[in-house]
Each structure stands twice: as C-alpha cells, then as structure tokens.
Backbone as JSON, one array per atom type, in Angstrom:
{
  "sequence": "XXXXXXXXXXXXXXXXXXXXXXXXXXXXXXXXXXXXXXXXXXXXXXXXXXXXXXXXXXXXXXXXXXXXXXXXXXXXXXXXXXXXXXXXXXXXXXXXXXXXXXXXXXXXXXXXXXXXXXXXXXXXXXXXXXXXXXXXXXXXXXXXXX",
  "N": [[-39.56, 22.25, -40.96], [-39.15, 24.37, -38.22], [-40.84, 27.22, -36.76], [-39.05, 28.66, -35.33], [-36.72, 28.74, -36.74], [-37.14, 30.63, -38.71], [-36.63, 33.39, -38.43], [-33.92, 35.31, -39.09], [-30.72, 35.69, -37.45], [-29.65, 38.18, -37.88], [-31.86, 39.85, -37.86], [-32.55, 39.83, -35.2], [-30.33, 41.17, -34.18], [-30.75, 43.62, -35.41], [-33.03, 44.57, -34.07], [-32.0, 44.6, -31.45], [-29.99, 46.55, -31.71], [-31.24, 48.78, -32.87], [-33.89, 49.28, -32.05], [-36.1, 51.58, -30.89], [-38.03, 51.4, -28.88], [-37.07, 49.29, -27.26], [-34.64, 50.46, -26.4], [-35.56, 52.71, -24.99], [-37.01, 51.41, -22.97], [-34.92, 50.08, -21.63], [-33.38, 52.25, -20.71], [-35.3, 53.5, -19.1], [-35.62, 51.56, -17.1], [-33.04, 51.57, -15.98], [-32.83, 54.24, -15.07], [-34.94, 54.24, -13.25], [-34.01, 52.34, -11.36], [-31.79, 53.75, -10.31], [-32.99, 56.09, -9.18], [-34.75, 54.83, -7.4], [-32.94, 53.69, -5.6], [-31.79, 56.03, -4.55], [-34.0, 57.15, -3.23], [-34.53, 55.23, -1.35], [-33.76, 55.5, 1.47], [-35.9, 56.98, 2.43], [-37.97, 55.3, 2.25], [-39.33, 55.21, -0.15], [-40.24, 54.68, -3.6], [-39.21, 55.5, -6.94], [-41.45, 55.73, -8.57], [-43.47, 56.13, -6.67], [-42.63, 58.59, -5.67], [-43.01, 60.22, -7.95], [-45.79, 60.03, -8.15], [-46.63, 61.16, -5.69], [-45.6, 63.78, -6.0], [-47.17, 64.59, -8.13], [-49.52, 65.11, -6.89], [-49.09, 67.33, -5.45], [-50.49, 70.06, -5.22], [-52.67, 72.95, -5.18], [-55.46, 72.36, -5.32], [-57.27, 69.36, -4.87], [-56.74, 66.86, -7.2], [-58.7, 64.91, -9.56], [-58.83, 61.34, -9.66], [-58.72, 60.23, -12.27], [-57.54, 62.31, -13.73], [-54.97, 62.4, -12.63], [-54.12, 59.86, -13.34], [-54.0, 60.14, -16.15], [-51.97, 62.11, -16.36], [-49.76, 60.7, -15.36], [-49.61, 58.7, -17.18], [-50.9, 56.24, -16.7], [-53.16, 53.5, -16.27], [-56.37, 53.61, -14.67], [-56.79, 51.51, -12.86], [-54.21, 50.57, -12.31], [-53.13, 52.87, -11.15], [-54.77, 53.06, -8.89], [-53.94, 50.77, -7.49], [-51.28, 51.51, -7.04], [-51.64, 53.6, -5.29], [-52.46, 52.44, -2.9], [-50.36, 51.51, -0.99], [-49.38, 54.02, -0.29], [-51.57, 55.22, 0.83], [-51.94, 53.53, 3.01], [-49.71, 54.25, 4.47], [-50.55, 56.66, 5.23], [-50.05, 58.91, 3.64], [-51.4, 59.85, 1.5], [-54.72, 60.82, 0.75], [-57.96, 59.77, -0.27], [-60.95, 60.93, -1.56], [-64.48, 61.04, -2.13], [-65.59, 62.87, -4.9], [-67.16, 65.99, -4.59], [-68.78, 67.12, -6.56], [-69.15, 65.13, -8.44], [-70.1, 62.14, -7.73], [-69.18, 59.74, -8.66], [-66.52, 60.02, -9.07], [-63.19, 60.26, -7.65], [-61.25, 62.29, -5.52], [-57.84, 63.07, -5.02], [-55.42, 63.68, -2.53], [-52.52, 65.01, -0.92], [-51.62, 64.18, 2.39], [-50.79, 65.88, 5.48], [-48.47, 64.5, 6.34], [-47.69, 63.36, 3.92], [-47.08, 65.66, 2.45], [-44.87, 66.57, 3.91], [-43.07, 64.46, 3.43], [-42.73, 64.6, 0.63], [-41.49, 67.08, 0.47], [-39.12, 66.46, 1.78], [-38.09, 64.55, 0.06], [-37.7, 65.88, -2.33], [-35.16, 67.37, -2.55], [-33.44, 65.18, -2.87], [-34.31, 64.09, -5.29], [-33.66, 66.31, -6.89], [-30.85, 66.4, -6.71], [-30.13, 63.88, -7.85], [-31.25, 64.2, -10.36], [-29.78, 66.36, -11.38], [-27.3, 65.15, -11.57], [-27.79, 63.32, -13.63], [-28.39, 65.09, -15.73], [-25.9, 66.2, -16.24], [-24.68, 64.19, -17.64], [-25.78, 64.21, -20.12], [-25.83, 65.51, -23.45], [-27.7, 67.22, -24.61], [-30.17, 67.81, -22.9], [-32.57, 69.21, -22.97], [-33.48, 68.92, -25.58], [-33.82, 66.14, -25.63], [-35.89, 65.86, -23.7], [-37.92, 67.28, -25.04], [-38.24, 65.66, -27.33], [-39.08, 63.27, -26.12], [-41.49, 64.1, -24.93], [-42.93, 64.65, -27.25], [-43.16, 62.08, -28.34], [-44.67, 60.85, -26.37]],
  "CA": [[-38.84, 23.39, -40.43], [-39.93, 25.04, -37.17], [-40.91, 28.69, -36.91], [-37.88, 29.22, -34.65], [-35.67, 28.9, -37.74], [-37.53, 31.55, -39.75], [-36.12, 34.74, -38.24], [-32.45, 35.29, -39.06], [-30.04, 36.35, -36.34], [-29.47, 39.59, -38.26], [-33.06, 40.57, -37.42], [-32.39, 39.98, -33.75], [-29.35, 42.24, -33.99], [-31.38, 44.88, -35.82], [-33.87, 44.99, -32.95], [-31.1, 44.91, -30.33], [-29.21, 47.76, -31.95], [-31.97, 49.93, -33.39], [-35.27, 49.42, -31.59], [-36.29, 52.69, -29.97], [-38.8, 50.92, -27.74], [-36.15, 48.54, -26.4], [-33.68, 51.38, -25.78], [-36.27, 53.51, -24.0], [-37.3, 50.53, -21.84], [-33.67, 49.85, -20.89], [-33.05, 53.49, -20.01], [-36.3, 53.69, -18.04], [-35.28, 50.65, -15.99], [-31.8, 52.05, -15.34], [-33.16, 55.46, -14.33], [-35.78, 53.84, -12.12], [-33.14, 51.73, -10.34], [-31.0, 54.8, -9.68], [-33.84, 56.91, -8.31], [-35.23, 53.97, -6.31], [-31.84, 53.59, -4.63], [-31.65, 57.33, -3.89], [-35.16, 57.37, -2.37], [-34.67, 54.12, -0.4], [-33.77, 55.9, 2.89], [-37.2, 57.54, 2.79], [-38.99, 54.27, 2.06], [-40.07, 55.54, -1.37], [-39.73, 54.32, -4.91], [-39.3, 56.62, -7.88], [-42.84, 55.82, -8.99], [-44.22, 56.74, -5.58], [-42.26, 60.0, -5.65], [-43.72, 60.88, -9.05], [-47.21, 60.08, -7.79], [-46.79, 62.15, -4.63], [-45.38, 65.1, -6.57], [-48.31, 64.93, -8.98], [-50.61, 65.53, -6.01], [-48.66, 68.54, -4.75], [-51.18, 71.19, -5.85], [-53.63, 73.57, -4.26], [-56.75, 71.66, -5.36], [-57.14, 67.9, -5.01], [-57.15, 66.43, -8.54], [-59.45, 63.66, -9.7], [-58.0, 60.17, -9.94], [-58.53, 60.11, -13.72], [-56.6, 63.35, -14.15], [-53.64, 61.95, -12.21], [-53.8, 58.71, -14.19], [-53.57, 60.66, -17.47], [-50.68, 62.78, -16.19], [-48.72, 59.69, -15.14], [-49.74, 57.7, -18.24], [-51.27, 54.98, -16.05], [-54.6, 53.27, -16.26], [-56.94, 53.88, -13.34], [-56.6, 50.35, -12.0], [-52.8, 50.58, -11.88], [-52.98, 53.98, -10.22], [-55.44, 52.68, -7.63], [-53.04, 49.84, -6.81], [-50.1, 52.27, -6.61], [-52.04, 54.46, -4.18], [-52.74, 51.7, -1.67], [-49.32, 51.61, 0.05], [-49.26, 55.42, 0.15], [-52.71, 55.45, 1.72], [-51.66, 52.8, 4.26], [-48.73, 55.06, 5.21], [-51.24, 57.93, 5.5], [-49.4, 59.97, 2.87], [-52.38, 60.28, 0.51], [-56.12, 60.51, 1.06], [-58.86, 59.71, -1.42], [-62.31, 61.26, -1.15], [-65.48, 61.15, -3.19], [-65.71, 64.23, -5.42], [-68.45, 66.59, -4.2], [-69.59, 67.42, -7.75], [-69.4, 63.92, -9.22], [-69.91, 61.08, -6.74], [-68.49, 58.61, -9.29], [-65.09, 60.35, -9.1], [-62.47, 60.4, -6.39], [-60.19, 63.29, -5.49], [-56.66, 62.62, -4.3], [-54.67, 64.79, -1.93], [-51.47, 64.7, 0.04], [-51.87, 64.48, 3.79], [-49.64, 66.63, 6.01], [-47.28, 63.62, 6.32], [-47.3, 63.25, 2.52], [-46.43, 66.93, 2.09], [-43.53, 66.59, 4.53], [-42.22, 63.49, 2.75], [-42.39, 65.15, -0.69], [-40.51, 68.15, 0.7], [-37.86, 65.8, 2.13], [-37.61, 63.79, -1.09], [-37.39, 66.75, -3.46], [-33.71, 67.59, -2.73], [-32.83, 63.94, -3.37], [-34.61, 64.09, -6.73], [-32.91, 67.41, -7.52], [-29.45, 65.96, -6.79], [-30.03, 62.8, -8.83], [-31.58, 64.75, -11.67], [-28.62, 67.17, -11.81], [-26.26, 64.19, -11.95], [-28.16, 62.81, -14.96], [-28.29, 66.19, -16.7], [-24.48, 66.36, -16.59], [-24.27, 63.12, -18.55], [-26.45, 64.39, -21.41], [-25.35, 66.64, -24.23], [-28.8, 68.15, -24.86], [-31.32, 67.27, -22.17], [-33.8, 69.89, -23.4], [-33.92, 68.25, -26.83], [-34.32, 64.83, -25.24], [-37.21, 66.06, -23.09], [-38.87, 67.66, -26.1], [-38.51, 64.48, -28.15], [-39.87, 62.32, -25.32], [-42.85, 64.63, -24.83], [-43.57, 64.48, -28.54], [-43.49, 60.67, -28.49], [-45.72, 60.5, -25.4]],
  "C": [[-39.72, 24.07, -39.38], [-39.91, 26.55, -37.39], [-39.72, 29.36, -36.24], [-36.78, 29.51, -35.67], [-35.97, 30.0, -38.76], [-36.94, 32.95, -39.62], [-34.59, 34.71, -38.15], [-31.89, 36.07, -37.87], [-29.82, 37.84, -36.64], [-30.67, 40.43, -37.83], [-33.02, 40.81, -35.91], [-31.43, 41.12, -33.46], [-29.92, 43.6, -34.38], [-32.26, 45.43, -34.7], [-32.98, 45.41, -31.78], [-30.43, 46.26, -30.5], [-30.05, 48.98, -32.31], [-33.34, 50.18, -32.84], [-35.39, 50.52, -30.54], [-37.03, 52.24, -28.71], [-37.89, 50.18, -26.75], [-35.18, 49.48, -25.68], [-34.35, 52.26, -24.72], [-36.6, 52.66, -22.77], [-36.05, 50.31, -20.99], [-33.28, 51.09, -20.09], [-34.02, 53.74, -18.87], [-35.99, 52.79, -16.85], [-34.04, 51.12, -15.25], [-32.08, 53.31, -14.51], [-33.98, 55.13, -13.08], [-34.94, 53.24, -11.0], [-32.35, 52.79, -9.59], [-31.81, 55.66, -8.73], [-34.4, 56.09, -7.16], [-34.18, 53.87, -5.21], [-31.7, 54.91, -3.85], [-32.78, 57.58, -2.9], [-35.31, 56.3, -1.27], [-34.65, 54.56, 1.06], [-35.1, 56.49, 3.36], [-38.32, 56.51, 2.66], [-39.87, 54.52, 0.85], [-39.44, 54.9, -2.59], [-39.85, 55.55, -5.81], [-40.73, 56.81, -8.36], [-43.71, 56.47, -7.92], [-43.9, 58.23, -5.48], [-43.02, 60.75, -6.74], [-45.2, 61.03, -8.74], [-47.45, 61.14, -6.72], [-46.62, 63.57, -5.17], [-46.56, 65.53, -7.43], [-49.51, 65.42, -8.17], [-50.29, 66.82, -5.27], [-49.22, 69.77, -5.47], [-52.23, 71.73, -4.9], [-54.98, 72.86, -4.19], [-56.53, 70.18, -5.59], [-57.62, 67.46, -6.39], [-57.97, 65.14, -8.48], [-58.48, 62.54, -10.07], [-57.72, 60.04, -11.43], [-57.52, 61.11, -14.27], [-55.16, 62.95, -13.81], [-53.21, 60.77, -13.06], [-53.32, 59.17, -15.56], [-52.2, 61.31, -17.38], [-49.54, 61.77, -16.1], [-48.73, 58.59, -16.2], [-49.98, 56.3, -17.66], [-52.75, 54.76, -16.26], [-55.09, 53.41, -14.82], [-56.72, 52.73, -12.36], [-55.17, 50.3, -11.45], [-52.56, 51.7, -10.88], [-53.61, 53.65, -8.87], [-54.55, 51.73, -6.83], [-51.8, 50.56, -6.27], [-50.41, 53.16, -5.41], [-52.14, 53.72, -2.85], [-51.62, 51.78, -0.63], [-49.14, 53.04, 0.57], [-50.42, 55.78, 1.08], [-52.5, 54.74, 3.06], [-50.67, 53.57, 5.13], [-49.3, 56.43, 5.58], [-50.52, 59.12, 4.88], [-50.37, 60.61, 1.88], [-53.78, 59.93, 1.03], [-56.93, 60.58, -0.24], [-60.26, 59.97, -0.91], [-63.22, 61.32, -2.36], [-65.57, 62.62, -3.59], [-67.11, 64.77, -5.11], [-69.36, 66.82, -5.4], [-69.95, 66.18, -8.56], [-69.09, 62.72, -8.32], [-69.25, 59.83, -7.33], [-66.98, 58.8, -9.28], [-64.52, 60.45, -7.7], [-61.41, 61.48, -6.56], [-59.06, 62.78, -4.61], [-55.92, 63.82, -3.74], [-53.58, 64.24, -1.02], [-51.97, 65.01, 1.44], [-50.71, 65.35, 4.28], [-48.36, 65.78, 6.0], [-46.77, 63.45, 4.88], [-46.59, 64.5, 2.05], [-45.03, 67.01, 2.66], [-42.58, 65.65, 3.8], [-41.81, 63.99, 1.36], [-41.33, 66.24, -0.54], [-39.15, 67.56, 1.05], [-37.25, 65.09, 0.93], [-37.15, 64.69, -2.23], [-35.89, 67.03, -3.62], [-32.96, 66.35, -3.23], [-33.06, 63.85, -4.87], [-33.76, 65.13, -7.45], [-31.45, 67.0, -7.73], [-29.27, 64.89, -7.86], [-30.29, 63.31, -10.23], [-30.41, 65.57, -12.23], [-27.48, 66.25, -12.27], [-26.54, 63.63, -13.35], [-27.98, 63.88, -16.03], [-26.84, 66.37, -17.16], [-24.01, 65.33, -17.6], [-24.83, 63.3, -19.96], [-25.91, 65.61, -22.14], [-26.45, 67.67, -24.48], [-30.07, 67.62, -24.21], [-32.63, 67.95, -22.58], [-34.36, 69.25, -24.67], [-34.49, 66.87, -26.52], [-35.71, 64.93, -24.62], [-38.27, 66.38, -24.13], [-39.24, 66.45, -26.96], [-39.37, 63.47, -27.39], [-41.3, 62.8, -25.15], [-43.61, 64.43, -26.13], [-43.99, 63.01, -28.74], [-44.61, 60.24, -27.56], [-47.05, 61.0, -25.89]]
}
C-alpha cells in the first residue's frame, strides 16, 4: 500500500472547508489581485503601495523596523525595495548612529505617487468594507493572530 492511500478524502475535505490558514491565503490572494488591478494605472502593486505607505513618516525608519511592520524578512524587503529604488521612489542610506543599519525614505517622487495612490486605496477599501458585516472585529481578530 502506498502512502497516497493513507489519507482519506474526508480529511482533504476537512482541510478544504475548515482550514483557517487556507482560507486566509485564498482571501489574501483575492484581495491582492483586486488592489493590484486598481493600482495598475500607477505602475504599482498592492505590496509596493503598502511598502511606500510604511515609509510615509517624518523620520526615515530603519530597514529592520519596516520589515517587522510588514511581517517580511529583511532579504525579502530588500528585494521588494529594488524596483522602487530603480524608479527613484525610495532611497536607502546608511544610518548615522549605526553604520550596520540602513534608513529608508520616500523621495519627492515617492511622496507624490503615494499621494496619488491613496485615493485609489481608499475607494477599494471602502468597497471591501461594504461587503463585510463587522470589519472592526475582523481587523481585531487578524491583529491578534499576527
């Protein structure tokens, strides 16, 4: 008997119907596709928008701080920054207090693009909120799980 025969189909259905991880992944992909489509005219993805918005602050944050906020490892964040740096939307500089760290900041072009993208995000987000019965509870539950 092969190991393929050991897991009953009922177990597959249990995962399909009840797995929180699977359902969150499916929703994340659907939301990402919708926001990616909305941001397409600006040449942005939803992930890039989130990254740019995370840099919209008075003081340039350290790369590690941004990675924690976005729940990304530093290597993934560094790769995600490259196209934004090529477009001159983000700059990375050595931290004056800790030469091992890098600070990230929006350039003037990055600030303009975030300002242009924000109304698109607002519109798409409002559309999603209308579909939910209790978005505040959902946000609270997702924060707790994160």
